[in-house]
Structures are given as C-alpha cells and as structure tokens.
C-alpha positions in Angstrom: 88.4 134.4 66.7 87.3 131.0 67.9 84.2 130.8 70.1 84.4 130.0 73.9 84.6 126.2 73.4 88.1 126.4 71.9 89.1 128.6 74.7 87.7 126.3 77.1 89.6 123.4 75.6 92.8 125.5 75.6 92.4 126.2 79.4 91.6 122.6 80.3 94.9 121.5 78.2 96.8 124.0 80.3 95.4 122.8 83.6 95.7 118.9 82.7 99.0 119.3 81.4 98.3 117.1 78.4 96.1 116.6 75.5 94.9 113.2 76.4 93.9 114.1 80.0 92.1 117.1 78.8 90.2 114.9 76.1 89.3 112.6 79.0 87.8 115.4 80.9 86.1 117.0 78.0 84.8 113.8 76.6 86.7 114.3 73.1 89.3 112.5 71.5 92.8 113.6 71.9 93.0 114.4 68.2 89.7 116.4 68.4 91.6 118.5 71.2 94.7 119.0 69.0 92.7 120.3 66.1 90.9 122.7 68.4 94.2 124.1 69.8 95.6 124.3 66.2 92.6 126.1 64.9 92.9 128.5 67.9 96.7 129.1 67.2 95.9 129.8 63.7 93.0 132.1 64.4 95.4 134.2 67.0 98.2 134.1 64.8 100.4 132.9 67.7 101.9 129.7 68.9 100.6 128.6 72.4 102.3 125.5 73.1 105.8 123.9 72.8 104.9 120.5 71.8 107.1 117.3 71.9 106.4 113.4 72.4 107.4 113.7 76.2 106.3 117.3 77.2 104.0 120.1 76.7 104.7 123.6 78.0 103.3 127.2 77.3 105.0 129.7 75.1 105.2 133.2 76.7 102.3 134.2 74.5 100.4 131.1 75.7 101.1 132.0 79.3 99.8 135.6 78.8 96.7 134.3 76.8 96.1 131.5 79.6 95.9 134.2 82.4 93.3 136.3 80.4 91.3 133.3 79.3 91.0 132.1 83.0 89.8 135.4 84.1 87.2 135.7 81.2 85.9 132.2 81.9 85.6 132.9 85.5 83.8 136.0 84.8 81.4 134.1 82.3 80.8 131.7 84.9 80.1 134.4 87.7 77.8 136.2 85.2 75.8 133.0 84.4 75.5 132.2 88.1 74.3 135.8 88.9 71.7 135.7 86.2 70.2 132.6 87.5 70.4 133.7 91.2 66.8 134.4 91.5 65.8 130.9 90.0 68.6 128.8 91.5 69.9 127.9 94.8 73.3 129.4 95.6 75.9 126.6 96.2 79.5 125.8 96.5 82.4 126.9 98.8 82.1 130.6 100.2 85.4 131.9 102.0 84.6 134.7 104.4 86.8 136.5 107.0 85.8 138.4 110.0 87.4 139.8 113.2 87.3 137.2 116.0 84.6 139.3 118.0 82.3 139.5 115.1 82.7 136.1 114.1 82.2 134.5 117.5 79.6 136.9 119.0 77.6 137.7 115.9 77.9 135.3 113.1 78.2 132.0 114.6 75.2 132.2 117.1 73.1 132.9 113.8 74.9 130.5 111.3 72.0 127.9 111.8 69.7 130.4 110.1 71.9 131.0 107.3 72.4 127.1 106.8 68.7 126.8 106.7 68.2 129.2 104.1 71.3 128.4 102.0 71.9 124.6 102.7 74.1 124.2 99.6 76.6 126.9 100.6 79.7 125.5 102.2 80.9 128.4 104.3 84.6 128.7 105.3 84.8 131.2 108.1 88.2 132.5 109.0 88.7 134.9 112.1 91.4 137.3 111.7 92.1 140.3 113.5 94.7 142.0 111.2 94.3 143.3 107.7 95.3 141.2 104.8 94.8 141.1 101.1 91.5 139.4 100.1 92.5 138.7 96.5 95.9 137.1 97.5 94.5 135.1 100.3 91.5 133.9 98.1 88.5 135.2 100.2 85.3 136.0 98.5 84.5 138.6 101.0 85.1 139.9 104.5 83.4 141.8 107.3 85.3 144.9 108.5 84.7 147.6 111.2 85.0 151.3 111.4 87.1 153.5 109.0 88.2 151.5 105.8 91.7 152.0 104.4 91.8 153.1 100.8 91.7 150.0 98.6 90.4 148.6 95.3 87.7 146.6 97.4 84.1 147.2 96.9 82.6 148.2 100.3 79.0 147.9 101.3 77.6 149.1 104.7 75.5 146.4 106.3 75.0 148.1 109.7 76.7 150.0 112.6 77.5 149.6 116.1 74.9 150.9 118.9 76.9 151.0 121.8 75.1 149.8 124.8 75.7 149.5 128.5 74.8 146.2 130.0 75.5 143.8 133.0 74.2 140.5 134.0 70.9 140.2 136.1 73.0 138.9 139.1 75.2 141.7 139.3 72.4 144.3 139.1 70.7 142.6 141.8 73.7 142.8 144.0 74.8 146.4 143.2 71.7 148.1 141.7 71.5 149.8 138.6 73.2 153.2 137.7 71.0 155.9 136.3 73.6 158.4 135.2 77.2 158.4 133.9 78.6 159.6 137.2 77.1 156.6 138.9 79.4 154.3 137.0 82.3 155.4 139.4 80.7 153.5 142.2 80.4 150.4 139.9 82.6 147.6 138.8 83.4 147.9 135.1 85.0 145.6 132.5 86.7 147.3 129.5 88.1 146.3 126.2 91.8 147.1 125.5 93.2 147.3 122.0 95.5 144.5 121.4 97.6 146.4 119.0 97.9 149.6 121.1 97.4 148.5 124.7 94.8 151.5 125.0 91.6 150.9 126.8 88.3 151.6 124.8 86.9 155.0 125.6 83.2 154.7 126.3 80.8 156.8 124.3 77.4 158.1 125.5 74.8 160.3 124.2 73.5 163.0 126.4 71.1 166.1 126.1 74.2 168.2 125.5 75.7 165.8 122.8 78.1 163.0 122.6 80.3 162.4 125.6 83.6 160.4 125.6 84.3 158.9 129.2 87.8 157.2 130.1 86.7 154.6 132.4 88.6 153.4 135.5 88.0 149.8 134.7 88.5 147.1 137.3 89.4 144.7 134.7 90.8 145.0 131.3 90.5 142.4 128.5 92.0 142.5 125.0 89.2 140.2 123.4 85.8 141.7 122.6 84.0 138.3 123.0 85.8 137.8 126.4 84.5 141.1 127.6 80.9 139.9 126.9 81.5 136.6 128.8 83.0 138.5 131.8 79.7 140.4 132.0 77.8 137.3 131.9 79.8 136.0 134.7 78.7 139.0 136.7 82.1 140.4 136.8 80.8 144.0 136.1 79.2 146.6 133.6 80.5 146.7 130.1 79.8 148.8 127.1 79.7 146.7 123.9 78.2 147.2 120.5 74.6 145.7 120.6 75.2 143.5 117.6 77.9 141.6 119.5 75.8 141.4 122.8 72.5 140.6 121.0 72.8 136.8 121.5 73.4 137.3 125.2 70.8 140.0 125.7 68.0 137.9 123.7 68.8 134.8 126.3 68.5 137.1 129.3 72.2 136.5 130.2 72.6 140.3 130.1 70.3 143.2 130.5 70.7 146.7 128.9 70.9 149.8 131.4 70.9 153.4 131.0 69.0 153.2 127.6 68.9 157.0 127.3 72.6 157.1 126.9 72.9 154.6 123.9 75.3 156.0 121.3 75.9 155.3 117.5 79.3 153.9 116.9 81.4 152.7 114.0 80.0 151.4 110.7 80.1 147.5 109.7 81.0 146.8 106.3 81.2 143.8 103.9 84.0 144.2 101.5 84.9 142.1 98.3 87.1 142.2 95.4 86.0 144.3 92.2 84.4 142.0 89.8 81.9 142.4 87.0 79.5 140.1 88.4 79.0 138.8 91.9 78.5 135.1 92.5 75.1 134.0 93.9 77.0 132.7 97.1 78.5 136.2 97.9 75.2 137.8 97.0 73.3 135.6 99.3 75.8 136.3 102.3 75.6 139.9 101.7 71.9 140.0 101.8 71.8 137.7 105.1 74.5 139.7 106.7 72.5 142.9 105.9 69.4 141.6 107.4 71.4 140.3 110.4 73.2 143.6 111.3 70.2 145.6 110.7 68.3 143.4 113.0 70.8 143.3 115.7 72.5 146.9 115.4 69.8 148.7 117.0 68.3 147.7 120.5 65.5 150.1 119.8 65.3 150.8 123.5 64.4 154.3 123.0 61.5 153.4 120.8 60.4 150.9 123.5 60.3 153.6 126.1 58.6 156.1 123.8 55.9 153.5 123.2 55.6 152.8 126.8 55.4 156.3 127.7 52.7 156.9 125.2 50.7 154.1 126.6 51.1 155.6 130.2 50.0 159.0 128.9 46.9 157.5 127.3 46.0 155.5 130.6 46.3 158.6 132.7 44.1 160.5 130.3 41.6 157.9 130.5 41.6 157.7 134.5 39.7 161.0 135.0 37.0 160.0 132.5 36.6 156.7 134.3 36.4 158.2 137.7 33.8 160.8 136.5 31.6 158.1 135.2 31.9 156.2 138.6 
C-alpha cells in the first residue's frame, strides 16, 4: 500500500477535478501526479479514474475509496492538531449551536473573554431552538439543556441550572421582598411559556420538606427566556430563571436574588459533539471554556454566603460578652 502522500495526491486530484490543477496546488508536475495515481491504482489493484483528454471522473471503486480517504485524512489532521493542542494556539473556524436563551444571555456577554483567550478561533454561533443533526448541518458542537434524546453524539456535562427568584431593585423598592412561597401570590410575576407546547413553566423551590413545584398565576407570559429576564430588569415583576442566564444582569446590579433559601437545582447543561477519534483543538478549547463559564455561573452560592455571614455573626456575638467583661 502506498503511503499517505499518494492518498493525499489522490484526494487533491478528486477535489481539483484535474491532474494539472492538483499539480499546481501540490507544487508537483502533472506527470508526477499521474505517476503517483498510477502507482496507487497498481497497489490497490483497482482503477480509480476514468481518464480521457477532455474529462476525468471517478470509478465506483474510486468514489468509495475517496470517501474513506477523506475521513482518514481528516482524522489524521485532527489527531495532529490534538497532539499539538498544549503547544499551539487553537485556530480556525468553529461552528457552535445553542438555544437562543443560552446564546444571548450566557454566551454572548462572555465572548470577549473567549476571544481574548483564543484570538485565532473564528467562532460561528448559531442560535436554534429546535433539534437538528449536527453531522448533517456541519456543526462542531452544540450546547443543549435538560434530558438528551438517544443519539450517536458524545455528551459532556458542563453545568446545571440553579433556579433563582429575582427582581429589579426598583420593583423590590416599590413592592417589598417576599420571604415565603405564599408571599408570591401578592406580587406581580413574569413567567416563561414553552413555545412548542404553550404551557407555562412550573416554578421549582427547595423547602425544608423537600422539592416543591408551584403553578404560578403570572401577570405576564413570554415565550422567550431572555425576554423574561429583560422584563424583570424593566421592573415588570418577579421571575424564576436559571442563574447562568441571569448571571450577567445580576453581576451588574440590574437584578437581585430574593428568597435565597428556596434556590433549587434544575436541569443539566451539556455540550454535545459528533463521535470522532480525536477532537480538534478548537473544540477542546471551547469545551474547556464553557465548562469554566457554566461552573462559575450555575451556582449563585447564596447559601454559602449566608452561612459565612451567620458564622461571622456568631463569632461576633461570642466575643461581645468577653469585651463587656473586660470593660
């Protein structure tokens, strides 16, 4: 069997549709390309091309061999890139798909960080709210939420939803803060309604007796997750949203988390990609970055903050009697 150089010549001839065009690209002579193809055909014991003075077309054997060779060369390229991942900067076009809410609320506000870390990657981000075939559409990977349908894709968990109640500071200044689930009945609420089913989202809460699901009588229903967050920022009411989607607005003080003791863990976040022997450096870089991003934004750590504050308060109270005694 010929080495990979002959296979590379064969693939280039197929894609260039002529020996002379392939020779120019490969910096070879047309006769050198012809000899390489003849040696490959002899080695394989099969004819790869129908040749004439005016045309060049693949035989059936040639077509089948080309399909396999293209996969082999792609695998070789990815293996080489993956091997040098730690030593080289990932570069090239990366096609990623995500839901509109995740794309607009979680990814785009943080993409400056991604570009600073990987300046040679050209990201092509597609927002899509319905399932599709990654292989057929040519995507490198996709971010998906919740339960995954059975497929041949590789799935890696990159985070989860922490469901938080939040509202704008202006709304809370006007209406006060609810402290219990029943208090929500006297407040204005904005809820997400599933575009495909028309059903409002059922709010989830953690309580001392376990997980509680509540059907909220919302004053406003919106079928887009990012728009629900924007409605809360506008002071239209209280919302329950995944922390990773509200994190940007929360960090800017546009929203404030309330009822921190009811925060519940929701659906998982996944990054999925086609099965390959080797992941490209671009995909590896994106997986690592999104894992960091969603680990950072999935957990509001409100309970941890409250625990630390309670511990500090307890220490302060223990010290007060001692100080008074000395006085």
